[in-house]
C-alpha positions as CSV (number, residue, x, y, z in Angstrom):
1,M,-12.5,6.9,-10.4
2,G,-10.4,6.1,-13.9
3,E,-7.3,4.8,-13.8
4,E,-5.6,8.4,-14.8
5,E,-7.0,9.7,-11.4
6,I,-5.7,6.4,-9.5
7,I,-1.9,6.9,-11.0
8,N,-1.7,10.5,-10.2
9,R,-3.0,9.7,-6.7
10,L,-0.7,7.4,-5.9
11,K,2.0,9.6,-6.9
12,Q,0.6,12.0,-4.8
13,G,0.8,9.3,-2.0
14,D,-2.2,8.8,-1.5
15,E,-2.8,5.9,1.4
16,K,-6.1,5.6,0.9
17,V,-5.8,5.3,-2.7
18,F,-2.9,2.4,-2.6
19,R,-4.9,0.1,0.4
20,E,-8.0,0.4,-2.3
21,F,-5.0,-0.5,-5.4
22,V,-4.0,-3.2,-3.2
23,D,-7.4,-4.5,-2.2
24,Q,-8.3,-4.6,-5.7
25,Y,-4.9,-6.6,-7.7
26,R,-3.7,-8.2,-4.5
27,Q,-5.3,-11.5,-5.3
28,R,-4.2,-11.6,-8.8
29,V,-0.9,-10.9,-7.6
30,V,-0.5,-13.3,-5.2
31,N,-2.0,-15.8,-7.8
32,T,0.8,-14.5,-10.5
33,C,3.6,-15.5,-7.8
34,F,2.0,-18.6,-6.7
35,G,2.0,-19.9,-10.8
36,L,5.6,-19.3,-10.8
37,L,6.6,-20.0,-7.3
38,H,4.2,-22.7,-6.2
39,N,4.3,-22.0,-2.6
40,S,2.0,-19.6,-0.6
41,G,4.1,-18.3,1.6
42,D,6.5,-17.4,-0.9
43,A,3.8,-16.0,-3.1
44,E,2.1,-13.6,-0.4
45,D,5.9,-12.7,0.5
46,V,6.6,-11.4,-3.0
47,A,3.4,-10.0,-3.2
48,Q,4.0,-7.9,-0.7
49,E,7.1,-6.7,-1.9
50,V,5.5,-6.1,-5.4
51,F,3.1,-3.7,-3.7
52,I,6.1,-1.9,-1.8
53,E,7.9,-1.8,-4.9
54,V,4.8,-0.4,-6.7
55,F,4.5,2.6,-3.7
56,R,7.9,3.9,-4.0
57,S,8.4,3.4,-7.9
58,V,4.8,4.7,-9.2
59,H,6.4,8.1,-10.5
60,K,8.1,5.9,-12.2
61,F,5.1,4.7,-14.7
62,R,5.1,6.4,-17.7
63,G,1.7,5.2,-18.8
64,Q,2.7,3.3,-21.7
65,S,0.8,0.1,-20.4
66,K,-2.1,-0.3,-18.3
67,I,-1.3,-0.2,-14.8
68,S,-2.4,-3.6,-14.2
69,T,0.2,-5.1,-16.9
70,W,2.6,-2.8,-15.3
71,L,1.7,-4.4,-11.9
72,Y,2.1,-8.2,-13.4
73,R,5.2,-7.0,-15.0
74,I,6.9,-6.4,-11.4
75,A,5.4,-9.3,-10.4
76,V,6.6,-11.9,-12.9
77,T,10.2,-10.0,-12.6
78,R,10.1,-10.3,-8.7
79,S,9.1,-13.7,-9.0
80,L,11.7,-14.4,-11.1
81,N,14.3,-13.2,-9.0
82,F,13.1,-14.8,-6.1
83,I,13.6,-17.8,-8.2
84,R,17.0,-16.7,-8.8
85,D,18.2,-15.7,-5.4
86,N,17.0,-19.2,-3.8
87,K,18.4,-21.5,-5.8
88,K,21.3,-22.3,-4.2
89,H,18.9,-23.2,-1.2
90,S,16.6,-25.4,-3.2
91,W,17.5,-28.5,-2.9
92,F,17.2,-28.1,0.6
93,K,13.9,-26.4,0.2
94,S,12.4,-28.9,-2.2
95,F,13.6,-31.7,-0.1
96,D,11.5,-29.9,3.1
97,S,8.9,-28.7,0.6
98,D,8.5,-32.4,-0.3
99,V,8.7,-34.2,3.3
100,K,6.5,-31.8,4.1
101,S,3.5,-32.1,1.6
102,K,3.9,-36.2,2.5
103,L,3.1,-35.5,5.8
104,D,0.4,-33.3,5.0
105,A,-1.1,-35.8,2.9
106,L,-0.6,-38.8,5.3
107,A,-2.0,-36.1,8.1
108,Q,-5.2,-36.0,5.5
109,L,-5.6,-39.8,4.7
110,K,-5.2,-40.2,8.3
111,S,-7.6,-37.6,9.4
112,G,-10.5,-39.6,7.6
113,D,-12.5,-36.3,6.8
114,D,-12.6,-37.0,2.9
115,D,-14.6,-39.9,1.5
116,N,-11.9,-41.0,-0.9
117,P,-8.7,-40.7,0.7
118,E,-6.8,-42.7,-2.2
119,Q,-8.2,-40.1,-4.5
120,N,-7.2,-37.5,-3.0
121,M,-3.6,-38.9,-2.4
122,E,-3.6,-39.3,-6.1
123,N,-4.4,-35.9,-7.2
124,H,-2.3,-34.4,-4.9
125,Q,0.7,-36.6,-5.9
126,R,-0.6,-35.1,-10.0
127,A,-0.3,-31.5,-8.7
128,L,2.8,-32.0,-7.3
129,M,4.3,-33.5,-10.7
130,L,2.5,-30.6,-12.4
131,H,4.1,-28.3,-10.9
132,E,7.3,-30.2,-11.1
133,A,7.0,-30.1,-14.8
134,I,6.2,-26.5,-15.1
135,D,9.8,-25.5,-13.4
136,A,11.3,-27.3,-15.7
137,L,9.9,-25.3,-18.6
138,P,12.4,-22.8,-19.9
139,E,11.9,-19.4,-18.2
140,K,9.9,-17.8,-20.7
141,Q,7.6,-20.7,-21.8
142,R,6.8,-21.2,-18.1
143,V,5.9,-17.7,-17.5
144,A,4.2,-17.5,-20.4
145,F,2.0,-20.6,-19.9
146,T,1.8,-19.7,-16.0
147,L,0.1,-16.1,-17.0
148,N,-1.9,-18.0,-19.2
149,K,-3.1,-20.7,-17.8
150,Y,-2.7,-19.8,-13.9
151,D,-4.1,-16.1,-14.3
152,D,-6.4,-16.5,-17.4
153,M,-4.7,-14.3,-19.3
154,G,-5.6,-13.9,-23.2
155,Y,-2.4,-14.4,-25.2
156,K,-2.6,-10.0,-25.8
157,E,-2.6,-9.7,-22.1
158,V,0.5,-12.2,-21.8
159,A,2.3,-10.6,-24.8
160,E,1.6,-6.3,-23.3
161,V,3.2,-8.1,-19.5
162,M,6.0,-10.2,-21.1
163,D,6.7,-7.0,-23.9
164,L,6.5,-9.9,-26.3
165,S,4.8,-10.0,-29.7
166,V,1.4,-12.2,-29.5
167,S,2.8,-14.6,-32.0
168,S,5.7,-15.2,-29.6
169,V,3.7,-15.7,-27.0
170,E,1.6,-18.2,-28.7
171,S,5.0,-19.8,-29.8
172,L,6.3,-19.8,-26.2
173,I,2.7,-21.5,-25.1
174,H,2.5,-24.4,-27.7
175,R,6.3,-25.2,-26.7
176,A,5.5,-25.2,-23.4
177,K,2.1,-27.6,-24.0
178,I,4.4,-29.9,-25.7
179,N,7.1,-30.1,-23.4
180,L,4.3,-30.5,-20.3
181,Q,3.0,-33.4,-22.6
182,K,6.3,-35.2,-23.2
183,K,7.4,-34.7,-19.4
184,L,4.2,-35.7,-18.3
185,Y,4.0,-38.8,-20.7
186,Q,7.1,-40.0,-19.7
187,C,5.9,-40.3,-16.1
188,Y,3.0,-41.9,-16.6
189,K,4.6,-44.7,-19.0
190,K,6.9,-45.1,-15.7
191,K,3.8,-44.9,-13.7
192,C,5.0,-42.5,-11.2
193,I,1.8,-42.5,-9.5
């Protein structure tokens, strides 16, 4: 079934095609949301909202881009809205998240399942630092970097999702890399780990 037929059947409210559509794109949408939110529960919730919006607004889809591009735009917009809407609760949330992640890391160390618990703890801390550094990027840089690195999208695809030129995306990703290098180098010099 071609994309045009899928779109037409979605517009007709075909639930079977919608389920197949969700099955096909679910993990990609969750990955996109996770790349921006860094929380799997929130990513799952936002992804569900994305598909609800697709089902409700597919009649607005004009076909000027691929349906996957439209879907990623919705996922990025919903994720950024989620971040903005929850900013006032972010301090408490980040505190809870930090406590939870440290408790999880300690539980993993105590379980003795892994051969090298110190290495696992360091890797976990590095991942947290990287997520914090990505979160600190300006919004457009963060979105471009996340789509490119977490979702393995090429510059052209990122440009379509963000509705920018390819050269703008290249510039955003380049600046994001420089900003991340600076931030992570500062931490390395301070021996954060």
